[in-house]
N, C-alpha and C positions, 0 to 999 in steps of 0.2 A: 504494500500500500504506500502511495506517495505521501511525503511529509505534509503537503498542504490539504490532503483529504482527511476528514475526520471519520471515525468509525460510526456507522449507523447505530443509533440506539434502538433496541428492540423491546417489545413487551416482555419477552421471556427473561431478559436481564433484570428488569425491574421487579418482576414477580419473584425471582430467585433472591433478591435483596429484601423481600418482605413487603413490597408495595402492593396495594390493590390497584389494578389498572383497568380502566374502561375506555374503549375506543369506539367512536361512531364515525362512519363515513357517510357524508351527505353528498348526494350527486345532483347535478342540474337536470331539470326535466325539459325534454325537447318540446318546443312550442309554447313554453311558459317562462318567459324571461324573468330572472330573479328568483325563481322558485327552486328551493333545495329540499330534497326528501331523502330519507333513509332508503338504501337500496332494496331492502326486503319488503318495502311497502308497495313495490311495483308488481303487478300481476303480469304486465306486458313489459319485458325487459328491453324491448325496442324503443321504449320511451326515455331510456336513460341516455343522456348526452355524454359522449366520451370526453368532452372538454369541460374543464372547470370543476368546481366542487369544493368541499371542505372536509377536513379531518379534525375531530375533537378528541382530546385526550384528557382524562381525569385521573389524577394520582391521589392516593390516600396512603400516607406513611404510617409507620408503626405507632406514632404518637396520636394518630387520628386527624392530622392536619390535611386539608384538602386543597388541591391546586389544579387549575385547568389551563390547557394550552390549545390553541387553534392554529391550523395551517390552512390558508386559503389558496386556491388554485385559480389563476386567471382563466377566463373563458377562452383565451387564445391558446392555452397550454393543455396538453393531454394529462389526464389524471393518473397519478402514480401512488398506489397505496403505501408502498414501503417508504418512499421519501416523505409522504404526508405524515405517516406515523412518527418518523424520526423528528421532523420539524415540530409537530405538536407535542411530543414527549419532551423535547429540549425546552420548549417554551413553558411547559407545565413545571419542569424541574426548576427553571429560573424563578418562576412564580412561587414555588414551594420554598426556595431559599430566602425569598423576600418576606415570607409570612412570619 
C-alpha cells in the first residue's frame, strides 16, 4: 500500500474493538429528484439510481456514547458502498472523539 493511501476502515474492525455499528445506505430514486430511500424499500430495483446516495454510520462505544457520520455521494458520481462506509465511519469516529 502506498504511503499516501490510508487503510479503509471496516465495520468488522470496529465490532472487534467492542463498538456497536449500524450502517444505512440511502440511494437516489430514479424520476424523483432529491428523494433518498433505503435500498430494501424498493420492490422494483430498476428504480434505484446508480449515481449519488448517502451512507450513514452510527457508532456506540463501550461507555454508551453515540456518534454519527454521513458520507454523501454527488449525483454525478457512481455509488460505492465500501468507500461510503469508510468515509462515514471516519466521520463518526471524529465525532465520537469530540463528545
